[in-house]
C-alpha positions as CSV (number, residue, x, y, z in Angstrom):
1,M,348.5,125.7,134.3
2,L,345.7,126.4,131.9
3,Q,346.6,125.5,128.3
4,V,344.5,126.6,125.2
5,S,345.3,125.5,121.7
6,V,343.4,126.9,118.8
7,R,344.1,125.4,115.3
8,F,342.6,126.4,112.0
9,S,342.3,124.3,108.9
10,P,344.0,125.5,105.7
11,E,340.6,126.4,104.3
12,Q,339.8,128.6,107.3
13,V,343.2,130.2,107.1
14,K,342.6,131.2,103.5
15,A,339.4,132.9,104.4
16,M,340.9,134.9,107.3
17,P,342.1,138.4,106.9
18,A,345.8,139.1,107.3
19,G,346.8,139.5,111.0
20,A,343.9,137.4,112.3
21,F,346.1,134.9,114.2
22,A,347.9,137.7,116.1
23,A,344.7,139.6,116.8
24,L,342.9,136.5,118.1
25,Q,345.9,135.6,120.3
26,Q,346.0,139.1,121.7
27,E,342.2,139.1,122.5
28,I,342.3,135.7,124.2
29,E,345.3,136.8,126.3
30,R,343.6,140.1,127.1
31,R,340.4,138.4,128.3
32,L,341.9,135.3,130.0
33,T,345.2,136.3,131.5
34,P,343.7,138.4,134.3
35,H,341.9,135.2,135.5
36,Y,344.7,132.7,134.5
37,P,348.1,134.5,134.8
38,S,350.1,131.4,133.8
39,L,348.0,130.8,130.6
40,W,349.8,128.9,127.8
41,L,348.2,129.8,124.5
42,N,348.9,128.6,120.9
43,V,347.0,129.9,117.9
44,S,348.1,128.2,114.7
45,K,347.4,126.4,111.4
46,G,346.9,122.7,111.4
47,S,345.7,120.0,109.1
48,Q,342.2,120.3,110.6
49,S,340.5,122.8,112.9
50,S,340.5,122.1,116.7
51,L,340.1,123.7,120.0
52,D,341.7,122.1,123.1
53,V,341.5,123.4,126.7
54,S,343.5,121.5,129.3
55,G,344.8,122.1,132.8
56,A,341.5,123.4,134.2
57,R,341.0,122.6,137.8
58,N,337.5,121.2,137.2
59,D,334.7,120.9,134.7
60,R,333.2,124.2,135.7
61,E,336.4,126.1,135.1
62,K,336.8,124.4,131.7
63,A,333.2,125.4,130.8
64,D,333.9,129.0,131.9
65,V,337.0,129.1,129.6
66,M,335.1,127.6,126.7
67,E,332.3,130.2,127.2
68,A,334.9,133.0,127.2
69,L,336.4,131.6,124.0
70,E,333.0,131.4,122.3
71,A,332.3,135.0,123.4
72,I,335.6,136.2,121.9
73,W,334.9,134.3,118.6
74,L,331.3,135.7,118.3
75,D,332.5,139.3,119.1
76,D,334.5,139.8,116.0
77,S,335.5,143.4,116.9
78,W,339.1,142.1,117.5
79,L,339.4,141.1,113.8
80,P,341.7,143.4,111.8
81,L,340.0,145.4,109.0
């Protein structure tokens, strides 16, 4: 099972618009669930920022997921206004 954990530092959380966690979670699910139906996803606040991807079948699959996550982050159209 593919597991993705996205954590934001308190400073990042303060700079984010309201609803950003839910919007990011929805966008990641929308883009990754068709390829990984048993995706486990956690978007939360932590003491420091981190991105963890585990459960990929191989390095190429992990790289593909990381590229998809980067594309989501760079395309900020999912952010609430």
